[in-house]
N, C-alpha and C positions, 0 to 999 in steps of 0.2 A: 346120390352117387356122383353127380357132376361136381358138387361142391367139395366132396372128399378128394376127387382127382385134382381139383384146382388147388386145394390146400397142400397136398403132397408135392405138387409141382413148384409152388412158392418156396416150400421148405428146401427142396433140392436146389433151387436157384440160389437161395441164401447161403447154403453150405458151400456151393461151388464158388461163390464170390469171396469166400474166406472170412465170413462173419465170425467173430470170436465170442459174442455174447454181451459186450459192453457198448452202449449207445453213447457217442460223443457228440454233443451239440456244439455248433460253432459259437465261440465266445464273442460277446460284444463289449466286454469289459476286461480291464486289467487292474486288479486291486491287490496291492502288495504291502506287507508290513516288514519293514527293515529290522533285521535281528542281529546286525553286527555293525560296529563303528569302523571296521576296516574298509579301506578304499580299494575294492576288488572289482574285476570285470565279471559279467555273466558268462557262464561256461557254455551255454547252448541257447542261442537266441531263437531257434526254430521250434523249441518245445513249449514255449508259452509260460515257463516257470522262471521265477526270479531265483537264481541259484548260482553261486560261484563254485570254484573247484572244491571248496570245503562244504558245499551244500548250504551255504548261508546266503541270505538276501541282503546285499549291500545297497546303499543309495545309488551308486553308479550302476549296478546291475539292474535295479528297478527302472531307472530312466532308459537304459539300453533296451530293455524288453518293451517298454511302452512305445518308444520311437520305432522299434522294429514291427510291432504288431499293429499299431495305428488303430486301436479300438476307439469306440465312441466315448466310453466312460472309463476314466483312468484315475486311480488314487494311490498315493503313497503315504502310509502312516510312518512317521519318523519319531520314534520314542526319544526320551531325554538321553543326552549323551553328547560327547564331543566327536563330531565326524570330521576328522582331519584329512584333507585332500592332498594327494601327491601331484595332481595335475587337474586341469580344467575339466569339469563335468561335461557330458554331452549337452548340446543345446537342446532346450525343450521345444522340439519341433512339432510334437503332438500334444494337444491340450491335456493337462494333468493337474490335479489338486494335491499339493504336498502339505500334509498336516503334521506340524510339530507339536511337542508337548508344552511349549511356551518358551518365550525368549528371555524372560527374566527369572529371578529367584535363584535358589541354591542349585537346582538341577535343571538347567535349561536344555533345550535342543539347540546345539551350536554347530555351525559349519564353519571351519576355519582352516588356515594354512599359514605356514611361515616361509614358504619357498618361492614367493613371487608369482603365484598362480594368477592368471589374468582375470578370472571371474569366479564368483561363488556360485551363482545361478544365472544362466543365460537364457533369456526368453525370446522365442520366435514364434509363439503360438499363444492362444488364449488360456494360459496356465495361471495357477494361483499358488501362493505359498503363505501358510498361516503358522504363527507361533514359533518362529525360528530366529536365532541370532546368527548373523553372518559377519565374520571378522577377518581382517588382515589380507584382503585381496586387492589386486589392482583395481577391480570393479566389483563391489559387493553384489550388486544386481546389474546385469547388462541386458538391455532390451533393444532389439533391432526390428521387431514386428509384433503385431498382435494386440489384443486387449487384455493383457495380464493384470494381476493383482498381487500386491504385497500387503498383508494384513497382520496386525498384532506382532510385528517383527522389530528387532533391534539390529540396525545396520551400523556397525561402529569399527573404527580402526582401519578403514580401507583408504586407498588413495582417492577413489571416487566411490561414495556410498551407493548412489544409483546413477548409472550412465545410460541415458536415452539417446541412442545413436540413430537418427532418422536417415531414411534413404528413399528407395522407390516403393517400399511397402508401408502402408499406414500403420501408425502406432497410436493407441488410445489406452494408456496405462493408468493404473490407479494405485495409490498408497493410502491406507487407512489405519488409524490407531497404532501408529508405529513411531519409532524414534530413530533418527539419523544423527549420530553424535561422534565426535572425536575422529572424523575422517579429515583428510586434507580438504576435500570438497564434498558437501552433503549430496548435492544433485548437480549433474551436468547434463544439459540438453543441447543437442546439435541437430537442427532441423535438416530435412532432406527435401526431395521433390514432392513426396506424399505428405499427408497430414501427420504432424507429430505433436501429440498432446499428452500431458500428465495431469491428473487430478489428484490432489492430496487433501485428505480430511482428517481432522482430529489427531494431528501428528505434531511431533516436536523435532525441530532441526536445531541442534545446539552444539556448542563447543567445537565446531569444525574450524580448523586453522589451516588456511591455504599454504601450500608449499610450492610457489612459483607455477601455479596452475591457472593463472588469470583471475579476473575479477569475480567477486561473489563467492565467498566461502560457503555460505549456506546453500545458495543455488545460483548457477550460471545458465542463462537461457539465451541461446544463439540461433540465428537464422530463422527458418520457417518452423518455429516451435512455440508452443503455448503451455504455460504453467498456470493452473487454476488451483488456488489454495483456499480452503474453507476451515474455519474454527481451528486454526493451528498456530504454532509459535515458532519464530526464528529468534533465538537468544544466544548471547555470548559467543557468537562467531566472530572471527577476526581475519582480516586480509592485509597483507603488507602494502598493498597499493589501493585498489578501488573496490567499493562494495563490500562492506563488512559482512552483511547478511546476504543481500541479493543483488544481482546485476542482470541487465538485459542489453544485448547489443546485436548489431546487424539484422535488425528486424524482429528479434524475439519479443514475446509478449508475456507479461505476468499480470494476473488478477489476484488480489488478496481480499477476501471477504471474511469479516469477523475474525481477523487474524492479528497477532501481535508481533511486531518487529522491535525487540527491546534489547538494550545493553550490548550492541554489537560495535566493533571498532574497525575503522579503515585507516591505513597508514597515509593515505592521500585524500581520496574523494569518496563521499557517500558512505558515511558511517552505517546507515541503515540500508539505503537503496542507491544504486548507481545505474543510470540510464544512458546509453551511448549508441551512436550510429543508427538512428532510426528505431530504436527499441521503444516499447510501450509498456507503461505500468498503470494499472487501474486499481484504486483503493475504494472499497465500498463497505457500507453497513457496519460501522463501529470499529473498523480497523484502526489499530494503534501503532504509531511509529514513535518510540520514546526512548530516552536515555542512551542514544547512540552517540558516537564520537568520531571525528575525523579532523584532518587539517582544514579541508574545505568541504562544506556541505555536511554538517553533522547529522542531519536527518536524511535528506534526499538530495542527490546531485543529478540533475538532468542536463546532459550535454547532447544536443541534437536529437532529441527524442520527444515523446509525448507522455505527459502526466495528467491523469484524470482522477480526481478524488471526489466522490459524490455519494450521498446516502439519502434515503427517504426518511428514516427515523433516527437511528443512533448516529451521531456525528462521527466522521473520521477525525482522529485526533493526532496531531503532530506536535509533540511536546517534550520539553526538557532535554533536547538534543544540544550538543555543544561542538563548535568548531574552534580549533586553536588559532585559525587565521580568519576565515571569512565564511559567511552563509550558514548561520546556526541551524535554521529549520529547513527551508526549501530553497534550492537554487535551480533556476531555469535559464538556459543559455543557448543561443544560436538555434532556436526552434522556429523553423519556417512556417508559413501560413497554412501548410497542409496539416499541421499538428494542432489539435484542439486542446491545448493546456487549459485546464479549468479546475476550480475548487468550488464545490457546492455542498453546503451543510458540513463545513470543516471547521475545526478549532485548531488554530496555530498558536501555541502558548508556551511561554517560559523557556524559549530557546535562546541561546546566547552565542556570541562570536565577537572577535575583535572588530570585525567589520560586518554590518548588515545582519542583525540578529534573527529576524523572523523569516521574511520571504524576499527573495531577490529575483528580478527579471531583467535580463540583459540581451542586448544586440538586436534581435529582430523576431517578429512573430506576433501572435495574438494570444492574450491571456485574460481570462475572466475569473472573478471571484464573486460569489453570490451567497446570500443567506449564511454568512460565516462570521467567526470571531477571530480577531488577531489581537492577542493581549499578553502582557507580561514579558515580551521579548526584549532582549538587551543587546545593544551594540556599544562596545566600549573600547577605548584605547588603553594600552598599558601605561603605567606611571612614568616610564622612561619614554616620553612621547616620540613616536616614530612617524614617518610620512603616511601611515595607513589612514584610510578614511573610516572614521567611526560613525558614518551616517546610517540613518534608516533603522531605528529600533524595531519598528513593526514591519515596514516595507521599504525596499530600495528599488527604484526603477531607473535603469540606464539603458534606454532602448530607443534610439533615434528612429528606427524603421519599424515601429510596432505600435500596437494599441493595447492598453490595459483598461479593462472595464470592471468597476467595483460597484456592486449593487446590494442593498439590504444587508450591510455588513457593519459590525462594530469594531473600531480600532481603538483600543483603550489600554492605558497603563503600560505602554511600551516606553523604553528608555534608550536614548542615544547620548554618548558622551560628546558628540559634536552636533551635526545638523539632523533635523527631522526625527523628532522623537516618535511620532506616529508614522509619517510617510515622508520619504525623501525622494525627489524626482530630479535626477541629473539631466535626463533627456527623454524625449518621447511624449506621446499623447496619453493622458490618463483621464478617464471619465468617471466621476463619482455621482451615483444616483442613489438617493435615500440612504446615505451613509452617516454614521455617528463617529466622530473623531474627538475623543475627550480623555483627560487625565494622563496624557502623554508628556514626557519630559525631554527637552533638548539641553545640551551642554550640562549633562548631569554632574560632571566633575568640576565645573566652573574653572576650567584650566585657563590660566592667564595668557598662555602663548598660542593656543589654538581654541578660539572661541566657537561656540556652536549657536545655532539659531533655529527657529521654527519648531516650537514644541509640538504643534499638531501637524503642520505641513511645511516642508521646505522645498521650494521649487527653484532650482538653479537656472535651467534653460529649457525646460519642457513646457508643454501645454497642459494645464490642469483645468478641467471643466467640471463645474459643480451645479447640481440642481437638487432641490429638496434635501440638502445636506447640512449637517451640523458640525461645526468646528469650534469648540468652546471648552473652557475649563482646562486648557493645556498650560504647560509651564516651560519657560526658558530661564535657566538659572544664571545666565550672564548677569553680572552685577549691574552694568550700565543699561538702563531701560532703553536708551536711544540706539543701541546696537543689538537689539533683540527682536525676535518675533515670537511672542509667547504663544499665539495661536497659529499665525501664518507668516512665513517669510517668503516673499516672491509674488509673482503675478498670478491672479486667479481669474479665469474666464467664467463669469456667472451666467447661468441660464435661468436665474430667478428662484426665489423662495428658499434661500439659504439662511441659516443662523450662524453668525460668526461672532464669537465673544468679543474680539477686539481686532481691528484692522487699522493700524496707523504705523508710522515710522517705516518699517521694511515691507509692509503689506500693501498691495495694490489690487483693486477689483475693477475689471473691465467687463463689457458685455451688457446683458440684460439684468438689471438690478431690481426688477419688479418683485415685490414681496420680500426682499431681503431684510433681515434684522441684523444690524452691524453695530458693534460698540467700539469703544476706544480703550486705551490703556487706563485712563482715569475714570471711564464710565463704561465698564464692560457689561455686555448682555449676559445675565445669569440664566442658563438654560434650565435650572432647577431639575437636576437629574438625581435619581437614586443611585445607590452603589451597584457595582457590577454583580449581576445575579442571573438566575434562570427563571423561566416561566413555564411551569409544567402543564399549562392548560392546552397548549397546541401541539402540533405534530413534532416539531423539532425542539423537544423539551430540554435538551442539554445545551442548547446554544446560550451564550452569555450576552446579556443586554443591560443597558442603563434605562430603567423605566422613568417616564416623565412623572414628576411630582405635581401636586396640585399647584396651579398658578404658573405652570411652565409656559413660556411664550411660544414653544414649538408645537403645542397642541393645536391641531386643526389649522395650522399655518402654512402647509405646503400648497402647491399649485391647485387652485380650485378645479382645474380641468382634470386632475388626477395625477398620480405619481407614475412615472414611467421608468423602465429599466432597459435591459439589453435589447438593442435594435429598436428602441422607442416604444416597445410594447407596454401596455398598461400593467402595473403591478397589481395582482389580485391578493397576494399575501405579503406579510412583513417578514422580518428575519426569522422569527420562530414559527412561521406557518399560520399565524393568526390573520384574520381578514384586515385588509387596509380599509381605512375610513370607517372605523368602528363607531365614531360619534360625530359624524359630519364629514368633512373632507380630511385628507391625509395629514398625518403629523410630519413635521420635519425630522429626518433621521431614520435609523434602521428599524426602530421598534414602534409599533402602533399602540398607543395607550387607549384607555377607555374614558379619558377625561372629556367631559362635556364643557363647552363654552357657554357661560351664562350671558345672554344678551339682554341688556336693559331695554325696556319698551315703555312707552307712555301709556297710562291708564286714563281713559276718559270716563268721568262720572256723569250721570244724567243731571240736567239742570233742574234745580228745585225752585218752584215759584212760591212766593210768599203771598 
């Protein structure tokens, strides 16, 4: 009886409270499917339904509802169609996943405008957008906070494809499997006081053509911001001034990993990459910078910044870039000692310019090159001889207040129409440890008015130090042998155990000459080298080397105490990652052969008594 009275009391209480019979649980999610392409507002934010005045769910209404309700799980399904915006959408302040039907094909999901709307989608939360094409905005994607994601999207025809605007709130944004094309600028990053980072993977940034928006048509990275790029491509971007594809300035940072920077054009500096004002660029793991063009710095132009190119296995390749004036491959200028400009496991090949074809280092700083190949680069003068310097086919150093260290590196088959087919040193200190310099050509045009010299090395007024290094088999095409330096023109400071094909007339060797093998014009030392090739046995299998042939005088002829490199540390590996001293002591040059030296010894037979 007591239970019955209790039940009756509960029923009376429920009726008195106005219960209607429908239980409404509190919602923890907002899942909406857009069913109109019209750009309309939600008619009632408080009811939790996405509906405009015509009872349709528009994209704008869905975002308005999500921002108002602030639920934990929010999704918008955006079917195929052209969603034309009359004004900027609400900022995504509450995390949401927007799923389109796909950005490509005949019937994509497309968000567009023609009225100068400031942004297609504006992120200020950990939101995502998938499978959407965004076109014709001032900023296709605008990000001011959060860890958002753009995936499987096409961002094209905007002033800025993606604008990452850093401030007091951290940004860790991502772009995956997307295309940014035909914008004025593909990516613009402006760092703030908080961390500002963009990670891009498996994406393509192409055909962006800057319209007075500053350097870097593919990407411009400024201030306290970082761009990390993996397995992506920057191609056919153009800039009227600097940085056809990418630029970093005022402290911005770019890292490219397994990424291609190809066929970009700058009207002034840095056809592929431009570094300025303390910016940093790091190239790793098979990244390719190729077929780019500029007036100066066809591949990379570094002005007061830091360039690091390094790889464990697949070499970073800088190749086939062209400058109509100077610095075909890489230019490093005014880089102070706080910057660690270095190349390790890099191939710089087949770049060309009127001046300084491969690599140029100027003014001041510290620069290291190790385990690398510099080959096939060309520095040449036009036929109507101008006062340009056609020096330094492979490398040109003009750096009175600097140190350049080159270790375990092959400098081969580079060409200069004037001085220094392989290496030209106008000023500065250059240290060569276990380097091979061969098959380079100076004075390639044999011009009668401006003669060139120094097929391997031309040292005008610098300090060139050599140990365990080979300079042989180079060529100077000056007709008169008495005014040429087929292997070396200038003074060399020897630290012992070098092989120099010929050193007379214009060549002088000072210092420690212990173990040196030096020939003359009429009696050259033949290093007995094979053709430029690869060695697939060791870690750095795509590096190019000249193997020693049987009978090479360089085999086991380096310092018996061991070969040394940067900072005087003993070298454990050669250029391709194979062990040093494979068959005794080190070989002279960059590559360690497996040639064994046969040593004659006397044989004593027992005495026979008759």
